[in-house]
Phi, psi and omega in degrees: 000166184243145176268184186294338181269003179086011179269148178291133181236119178263131177238119180249127179244129178217173185237134174227124183053038177068011177255127182285132179230138179242137176239131183248136180232121186243128175266077189295329187261004181289313181222120185261332187234359184215153177250024186223121180299323182295340180276351181278137178306143184305318184294343181261353188291325182298312179296322180296317180296323177298318179294322177298315181299319180296318179294317179298319179298320179295318179297316180297324178296321179292320177300314180299320179296317180296319180295320179296318180296321179295318179301322180293334183277349180295136182265134178293134178235095181273122186244114178267124187208175177228034177275112184229344181286169182300313182290323178295317180295321179295319179292319181299330180301328177299316180290319179301311181296322181294318178294314183294333180268002182244020177100004179249169176231106184296127174244114188277135177224079183274136176224169177286154181299325182289337182252359188301309184297316182292321180298317180294315181298317180299319181290323179295311180295327180281357177083015179229061186285151170287172176297316181206158181214143177290137184200193178240163179296327179298318178292322177300315180297318181294311183289324179292327177294338177263009180060036180257000179240152177257134177276153178242044184300324181297318177294315182300319180291316180297320183269002175059049181300323182296337181271332189255348178265153176304143185302319181294324178294316178300317182303319184266330177293317182249049184301326178257017178095356182236150176261117178253358184213155176250139180271128176266324176215163159243147185224141169281114183275354180248038178287143171250121174247134183225154179272119178295324181293315181297316180296320180296317180288344178263002179078023181262124180258331180223149176277125178297155180248016174230158179292320178299319177296322180293321178296322176297321177295317180301321179300319179292321179297315180296319180296333180275357175096016181246163174282123181294311185231118175276122183224134173279116183276059176234152185307318183297322183274339170290321174299317180297318179294319179298318178297322177299314180294313183299321180291341186270343193285331180209044178070021177087001185295308182292329175301311180296316183300320183279304189278321182272317185263353175059042180267107184293330181294334179292336178292334180269012182280163177295327181295318180292318178300322178297318179298320179298316180297315180297313182303313183293323181292329181300327182301327183294348181255008177267172181262166184294339182270008185293323187299123177080355183285136181285167190291321185286329173291328176291316177301324181300334178297324178280319180302321183264014173063038173256340178231155183283314185202168177214140169261124186199169174294160184300336178301337179302331181297335179301330178291326176292318179297315181297331180272001178077023181273152183246133184288346179269337185238330187256320182217163178227179186204155168222158166267108187065214180278323191222022177059037183249330181227133178248131174266109186267137171219215177145173180265126177233153178234122182263165186238113178298148177299136178202153174245359181287119182305320180293319179294321178295319178296321179295319179295318178297324177297316178298312183300318181289315186289313186298329184254013177290155184301314184296313181294319179301316181296310183295318182294317181298320180296316181288322184284337181080023183228178179285149171288156178289327180285142179261003186253023180260163181286112183295339182294345179282350185250158180299154181300328178295324179286323184298326181297309179293324181299321178292315179296325183297339180272000182242096186308327182292342180256013187242131163236161183251162180301148173305332179294339177275314187283331192249147174286158186304322182293310180297319179301314180297320180294317179291323178298316179296322180293318179294321177298321178295319177300321182289320189262339184253101183291344182270352180290123180288134180306321181292324176296320177298315181298317180296317179293322179297313182297325182298335179290345183244012180264000000 
């Protein structure tokens, strides 16, 4: 641009600590009376162009210096997680870009889901904690009780987390009055996803809303040559399926009594015995390749129309999105059997205790960024799950997400994941017990019930 005297004026704008700064560089002696190169005598143009090049080089050097200084100010944000599937990686990219554009530098620390909790705990105890790590509420409760986590209450208060998160999530996230973790999503862990093509070819027009009706449907699916139920034969997903069944038998009442209220007598109820019977019968409708198969390969059976349905967390929908499938034409969904009770879980990231100002700043950046409205919307769309915030426009999300999102705002229709209600030790013991029930056909149901009840006595 030109100033009033006709001299070239360079204006460079850059950002440091999110504050806009402008630097002006004026070539006052380049042109004194004109703002037009063509008006300069020909014999003077060569010297003038040399002076312009020299000035431009100086300006570029200053820009490079400013950019370098800014890069040095970026704070490392090491994130320990277990997101490895295609849809998970795509969703994580939203968080990576948000951190990197907000003054941070994402440092990736991916581990397997099975080793995640131990890897994080080992690093914390060893004095080399990541900035934040993916975990469960049970682990948060355990580690915070040992004073190994830092609360981010100041961020939570400033961003009004108590107002924008579901009431049940707040109750358990801030169980002792403090927030030690940030929620990235909430998810319906009892989602049913089904293949419209498989059901149509099996002569199924409607999804039954009872287990007996569903078993009858499965018989027709099998007769048509398809896998009735796609199931990941791993302990975590057997636990998830058992929770789905248990939450369905009486509107979630016995589920709450056992897992949230720790009432051992509820384990001896008729409702719990019914859940055990249903769970065991479901195995007969899975395929021979289920044992040890991971969840996304299991989801692929439904995505590619080889299996009728799968019960899984809402994140499973991300695989349909990644495959270009449409919920109106290719697949359908329910929350549980009849859209009446939602089992809520979700991805949370906790913050190890630290006194290092830079580490604290990095943690505050994560807490603020992960739960911002823009990031929540973008992340939920990519992840295929509900946003953690309840104050977003539901029309931006798929119809499958909207059902759970509506239920999540109604506390009477909400129960939480076993990972929220139970400490890591009890959770592990029950998971092993449920896996034994699933895999050991000789285990008597009553023996299972007695052992299950003993965990709450």
